[in-house]
C-alpha positions as CSV (number, residue, x, y, z in Angstrom):
1,D,26.3,-3.4,-6.9
2,D,25.9,-4.6,-3.0
3,L,25.9,-7.8,-4.1
4,D,29.3,-7.9,-5.2
5,H,30.0,-8.0,-1.0
6,L,26.8,-9.5,-0.1
7,R,26.9,-12.0,-2.5
8,S,29.5,-14.0,-0.1
9,D,28.3,-13.2,3.2
10,P,27.8,-16.3,5.4
11,A,24.6,-15.3,7.0
12,F,22.8,-15.0,4.2
13,K,24.7,-18.1,2.8
14,L,23.0,-19.8,5.4
15,A,19.6,-18.1,5.5
16,C,19.5,-19.3,1.1
17,G,20.8,-22.9,2.2
18,R,24.2,-23.0,1.6
19,L,27.0,-23.7,4.1
20,P,28.1,-20.6,5.0
21,D,32.4,-20.9,5.0
22,T,32.2,-23.8,1.8
23,G,29.1,-23.6,0.5
24,R,29.3,-21.2,-3.2
25,D,28.7,-17.9,-3.1
26,L,25.1,-16.4,-4.2
27,C,24.2,-15.2,-7.4
28,S,26.5,-12.0,-8.6
29,Q,24.5,-8.6,-9.6
30,P,24.5,-9.9,-13.9
31,T,22.9,-12.7,-12.8
32,L,20.3,-10.9,-10.7
33,S,20.1,-8.6,-13.4
34,R,19.0,-11.5,-15.9
35,L,16.2,-12.8,-13.4
36,E,14.6,-9.6,-13.7
37,N,14.6,-9.3,-17.3
38,A,13.5,-13.0,-17.8
39,P,9.9,-13.3,-16.7
40,R,7.4,-12.5,-19.5
41,L,4.3,-11.0,-19.5
42,R,2.2,-13.9,-18.7
43,D,5.0,-14.7,-16.1
44,V,4.3,-11.3,-14.6
45,I,0.7,-11.2,-14.2
46,R,0.9,-14.6,-12.4
47,L,3.4,-12.9,-10.3
48,T,1.2,-10.2,-9.6
49,Y,-1.9,-12.3,-8.6
50,T,0.2,-14.6,-6.5
51,L,1.3,-12.2,-3.7
52,V,-2.9,-11.0,-3.9
53,D,-3.2,-14.8,-3.2
54,A,-1.0,-14.5,-0.4
55,W,-2.9,-11.7,1.1
56,M,-6.4,-13.1,1.0
57,D,-4.3,-16.7,2.4
58,S,-3.2,-14.2,5.8
59,Y,-7.2,-14.9,6.6
60,P,-7.7,-17.9,8.1
61,R,-11.4,-17.8,6.6
62,E,-13.4,-16.0,4.0
63,P,-14.0,-12.4,5.8
64,A,-17.5,-10.7,5.7
65,S,-16.2,-7.7,4.5
66,V,-12.3,-5.9,3.3
67,T,-11.8,-2.5,2.9
68,L,-9.1,-2.1,0.6
69,D,-7.2,1.2,0.0
70,I,-5.9,2.2,-3.7
71,D,-3.2,5.6,-4.4
72,D,-0.7,6.1,-6.6
73,T,2.9,7.8,-5.5
74,C,5.4,9.0,-7.8
75,D,8.4,7.0,-8.3
76,V,11.1,9.3,-9.9
77,V,12.9,7.7,-12.9
78,H,16.9,7.7,-13.4
79,G,16.5,7.4,-17.2
80,H,14.3,7.4,-20.1
81,Q,12.6,3.5,-18.9
82,Q,9.8,2.6,-20.8
83,L,6.9,4.1,-19.5
84,S,8.0,7.1,-17.8
85,L,6.5,10.3,-18.7
86,F,7.1,14.0,-17.0
87,N,4.6,14.8,-14.4
88,A,3.8,18.7,-14.5
89,H,2.5,17.8,-11.2
90,Y,5.8,16.4,-9.4
91,D,7.8,18.4,-11.6
92,E,10.1,14.7,-12.4
93,R,9.9,12.7,-15.2
94,C,8.4,9.7,-13.5
95,F,6.4,6.8,-13.0
96,L,3.0,6.7,-10.8
97,P,2.6,2.6,-9.8
98,I,-0.5,2.1,-8.2
99,H,-0.4,0.5,-4.6
100,V,-3.4,-2.0,-3.3
101,Y,-3.1,-2.2,0.9
102,D,-5.6,-3.9,3.0
103,T,-5.4,-0.7,5.3
104,E,-7.0,-2.5,8.7
105,K,-4.2,-5.1,8.6
106,S,-1.2,-3.5,7.0
107,R,-1.1,-5.8,4.0
108,P,-0.4,-5.2,0.5
109,V,-2.4,-6.4,-1.8
110,A,-1.4,-5.9,-5.2
111,V,1.3,-3.3,-7.1
112,V,1.3,-2.1,-10.4
113,L,3.5,-0.1,-12.4
114,R,1.9,2.4,-14.8
115,P,2.8,5.6,-16.7
116,G,3.6,8.7,-15.0
117,K,0.3,10.5,-15.5
118,T,-3.3,10.8,-13.8
119,P,-5.0,7.5,-14.1
120,G,-8.1,7.7,-16.3
121,G,-11.5,6.4,-15.7
122,V,-11.7,3.8,-17.9
123,E,-8.1,2.1,-16.3
124,V,-9.1,3.0,-13.1
125,R,-12.2,0.2,-13.9
126,A,-10.0,-2.1,-15.7
127,H,-7.6,-2.8,-12.2
128,L,-10.4,-2.6,-10.2
129,R,-12.2,-5.4,-12.2
130,R,-9.1,-7.7,-12.7
131,L,-8.7,-7.0,-8.8
132,V,-12.4,-7.8,-7.8
133,R,-12.3,-10.7,-10.5
134,H,-9.5,-12.9,-9.1
135,I,-10.7,-12.0,-5.4
136,R,-14.0,-13.5,-6.2
137,T,-12.6,-17.0,-7.4
138,R,-11.9,-17.7,-3.8
139,W,-14.3,-15.0,-1.9
140,H,-17.4,-15.5,-3.5
141,N,-19.9,-13.1,-0.6
142,T,-17.3,-10.6,1.1
143,Q,-18.4,-8.0,0.5
144,I,-15.3,-5.6,-0.6
145,T,-15.5,-1.5,-0.1
146,F,-13.1,0.4,-2.3
147,R,-11.0,3.9,-1.1
148,G,-9.4,6.3,-2.6
149,D,-8.6,10.0,-3.3
150,G,-10.4,12.1,-5.4
151,H,-8.1,10.3,-8.6
152,Y,-10.6,7.6,-8.6
153,A,-13.9,8.9,-8.9
154,R,-14.5,8.7,-12.3
155,P,-17.8,8.0,-13.7
156,E,-16.4,5.1,-15.2
157,A,-15.2,2.9,-12.0
158,M,-18.8,4.4,-9.7
159,A,-20.9,2.7,-12.4
160,W,-19.1,-0.8,-12.5
161,C,-19.0,-1.0,-8.8
162,E,-22.4,-0.1,-8.4
163,T,-23.5,-2.7,-11.2
164,N,-20.7,-5.5,-9.2
165,G,-21.9,-4.8,-5.9
166,I,-19.1,-3.7,-4.9
167,D,-18.9,-0.6,-2.3
168,Y,-16.7,2.8,-2.9
169,I,-15.6,5.9,-1.4
170,F,-14.0,8.6,-3.2
171,G,-12.6,12.1,-2.8
172,L,-14.5,14.4,-5.0
173,S,-13.2,18.4,-6.1
174,G,-15.5,20.7,-5.2
175,T,-17.2,22.5,-7.6
176,K,-19.0,25.5,-7.7
177,P,-22.5,23.8,-8.7
178,L,-21.8,21.2,-5.8
179,A,-20.8,24.1,-3.4
180,R,-23.8,26.1,-4.1
181,K,-25.9,22.7,-2.3
182,V,-24.0,23.1,0.8
183,D,-23.8,27.2,1.1
184,E,-26.5,27.3,3.4
185,V,-25.2,24.9,6.1
186,A,-21.4,26.7,5.3
187,D,-23.3,30.2,5.9
188,D,-24.9,29.0,9.5
189,I,-21.1,26.9,10.4
190,R,-19.3,30.1,9.2
191,T,-21.9,32.8,11.6
192,R,-21.5,30.4,14.8
193,R,-17.7,30.7,14.8
194,A,-17.4,34.4,14.4
195,I,-20.0,35.0,17.1
196,E,-18.2,32.2,19.6
197,N,-15.0,33.9,18.3
198,L,-13.9,30.4,17.9
199,P,-10.5,29.3,16.8
200,V,-12.3,26.8,14.4
201,L,-15.5,24.8,13.9
202,R,-16.2,21.9,11.6
203,G,-19.4,20.8,10.6
204,Y,-20.5,18.3,8.3
205,T,-23.6,17.6,6.1
206,E,-24.8,15.5,2.9
207,T,-26.4,16.0,-0.3
208,R,-27.1,14.4,-4.0
209,H,-25.3,15.3,-6.6
210,K,-24.9,14.8,-10.3
211,A,-22.1,16.0,-12.1
212,K,-22.4,16.3,-16.1
213,S,-20.4,13.1,-16.7
214,W,-22.7,10.8,-14.5
215,D,-25.8,8.9,-15.4
216,R,-27.4,9.4,-12.2
217,E,-27.1,10.8,-8.5
218,R,-24.9,10.1,-6.2
219,R,-24.6,10.1,-2.4
220,T,-21.9,13.3,-1.7
221,V,-20.6,14.3,1.8
222,A,-19.4,17.3,2.7
223,R,-16.7,18.1,5.7
224,I,-17.3,22.3,6.2
225,E,-14.0,23.4,8.5
226,A,-14.4,27.3,9.1
227,T,-11.5,29.0,10.8
228,M,-10.0,32.8,10.8
229,L,-8.3,32.3,7.3
230,G,-12.4,31.5,5.6
231,L,-14.0,28.5,5.0
232,D,-12.3,24.9,3.6
233,I,-14.9,23.0,2.4
234,R,-13.7,18.8,1.7
235,F,-16.0,16.4,-0.3
236,V,-16.7,12.7,-1.1
237,V,-18.7,10.7,-2.8
238,T,-20.1,7.2,-1.9
239,S,-21.9,4.3,-2.3
240,L,-22.9,3.7,1.0
241,D,-26.3,4.2,2.5
242,V,-26.0,3.8,6.3
243,G,-23.9,6.1,8.8
244,S,-23.9,9.7,9.2
245,A,-22.1,12.1,7.4
246,E,-19.5,12.9,10.2
247,W,-18.8,8.7,10.0
248,I,-19.0,8.8,6.6
249,Y,-15.7,11.6,6.6
250,D,-14.1,11.4,10.0
251,S,-14.0,7.3,10.6
252,L,-14.3,5.9,7.1
253,Y,-12.5,8.4,4.7
254,C,-10.0,9.5,6.8
255,A,-8.3,6.5,7.7
256,R,-7.2,6.3,4.5
257,G,-4.3,8.3,5.3
258,Q,-2.7,5.4,7.0
259,A,-2.7,3.8,3.3
260,E,0.4,6.9,2.7
261,N,2.1,5.6,5.7
262,L,2.2,1.9,4.0
263,I,3.3,3.1,0.6
264,K,6.2,5.2,2.7
265,L,6.9,1.9,4.3
266,H,7.5,0.5,0.7
267,K,9.7,2.9,-0.8
268,T,12.1,4.5,1.9
269,Q,11.6,1.5,4.0
270,L,11.9,-1.4,1.4
271,A,13.3,1.3,-1.2
272,S,10.5,-0.1,-4.0
273,D,11.4,2.9,-6.1
274,R,14.7,1.7,-7.9
275,T,13.0,0.8,-10.6
276,S,15.7,1.7,-12.8
277,C,15.6,-0.6,-15.4
278,R,14.8,0.0,-18.8
279,S,12.1,-2.8,-19.2
280,A,8.4,-2.5,-17.9
281,L,8.3,-5.7,-17.3
282,A,11.4,-5.8,-15.4
283,N,10.7,-2.7,-13.4
284,Q,7.0,-4.4,-12.5
285,V,9.3,-7.9,-11.2
286,R,11.5,-5.2,-9.1
287,L,8.2,-4.2,-7.6
288,L,7.2,-7.4,-6.7
289,L,10.2,-9.0,-4.9
290,H,10.2,-5.6,-2.7
291,T,6.6,-6.2,-2.1
292,A,7.8,-10.3,-1.2
293,A,10.0,-8.3,0.9
294,Y,7.3,-6.7,2.6
295,W,5.8,-9.5,3.3
296,L,9.1,-11.3,4.1
297,M,9.4,-8.1,7.3
298,L,5.4,-8.4,7.9
299,T,6.1,-12.0,8.7
300,V,8.4,-11.3,11.4
301,R,6.6,-8.3,12.7
302,D,3.1,-10.4,13.4
303,A,6.2,-13.1,15.3
304,I,7.3,-11.0,17.8
305,P,4.6,-11.1,20.9
306,K,2.3,-8.1,21.1
307,V,3.9,-6.9,24.5
308,R,7.3,-5.8,22.8
309,E,7.7,-2.8,21.7
310,L,8.9,-4.0,18.7
311,A,5.6,-5.5,17.6
312,A,4.5,-2.1,15.9
313,A,8.1,-1.1,15.2
314,E,8.8,0.2,11.7
315,F,10.9,-1.9,9.3
316,A,13.7,0.0,9.3
317,T,13.7,-0.2,13.5
318,L,13.0,-3.5,13.2
319,R,16.1,-4.2,10.1
320,L,18.5,-2.1,12.8
321,R,17.0,-4.0,16.0
322,L,16.6,-7.8,14.7
323,L,18.6,-7.5,11.1
324,K,21.7,-5.9,11.0
325,L,23.5,-7.2,14.0
326,A,27.0,-8.4,14.1
327,A,27.7,-12.6,14.5
328,R,30.4,-14.9,14.3
329,V,29.0,-17.8,12.0
330,V,31.3,-21.1,12.3
331,E,30.9,-23.7,10.5
332,T,32.1,-26.9,11.5
333,T,31.8,-30.8,10.5
334,S,28.6,-31.4,12.6
335,R,26.7,-28.0,12.9
336,I,26.8,-24.5,12.5
337,R,27.2,-22.2,15.4
338,L,26.2,-18.7,15.7
339,A,27.6,-16.6,17.9
340,F,25.9,-13.1,19.4
341,A,27.1,-10.8,21.2
342,A,26.6,-11.6,25.3
343,A,25.3,-7.9,25.7
344,C,22.8,-7.8,22.7
345,P,20.2,-6.2,23.8
346,E,16.9,-8.5,22.0
347,A,19.0,-11.7,23.0
348,D,15.9,-13.6,24.3
349,L,13.6,-12.3,20.8
350,I,15.7,-13.4,18.8
351,C,16.3,-17.0,20.2
352,G,12.3,-17.3,20.7
353,L,11.3,-15.6,16.9
354,P,12.7,-19.3,15.4
355,G,10.3,-20.7,17.0
356,A,7.5,-18.9,16.2
357,L,8.3,-18.7,12.4
358,L,9.3,-22.5,11.5
359,P,5.9,-23.3,11.7
360,L,5.3,-20.8,8.9
361,G,7.7,-22.1,6.8
362,P,7.3,-24.8,4.7
């Protein structure tokens, strides 16, 4: 609906290569809807892999290793769209799209629309296999590590990773047989906390564990925290055979929390949960367009000098400080002038950004 006004906005027209006053208006809302519904399945798959290529292009050379965070998020629907299901955990009819991020660089890797149910082992394995297969077309020697919560600790996914030389670290639901293996350490931590009258005491241990559905024993790390309210034990399972239990949990696994912040950027500050088309393919195209917008905002932020506070700002702050500014657009016969307010607080930064971004253009 915003296109009814924005299609004739001088700055938007100028950004799209049209003259701000005499140039034709941009596309209307029905035209954009036709664009979203135009791609077929093969085209949507190619567009999805193009974003993976954009992520790989952001590296000047093949990296020695990358850690990819995989997670799903609730995307509430507003009707009976294709793939929408009722999810009892969220108490909503929704999608649960999967997001994959290179969290260390804050870069999106892939986003896939899927039904509103917890992914099963076969589905998780299929997503990992397709993503790794595409990465391997260009990066043959990079060591890939997948990191995710308990949704992804599926025997099919872990077995596939081990067979193909891919590392993983996933959250793991606690069970009585698993808890019994750490009982001795847990009792020691609980006793020491009580004796020393501490508000909280945390410890770590590891064991080898084989669930009924697993084909082998795997390294399992436990974080044990004793408080005045009792014990809290969290488990992770990993293919890594290096590093202490504390490092595996605190430094490696807990770093996945940043991926949740990136998903919030994607949803709340780029409105990527507006998947209101009826067709699943059209909604996947919407997710891809929002991810492309993520890349545009990320490119602008990366071009800001690191000494400036906006170099680490969220997208909403960049939008308010750099993009949603009042300016006078004047079209003459020989040039187009952009006149900003004399008191613009980021005037020097706005003057320098075009020069920093132009080398990145075609």
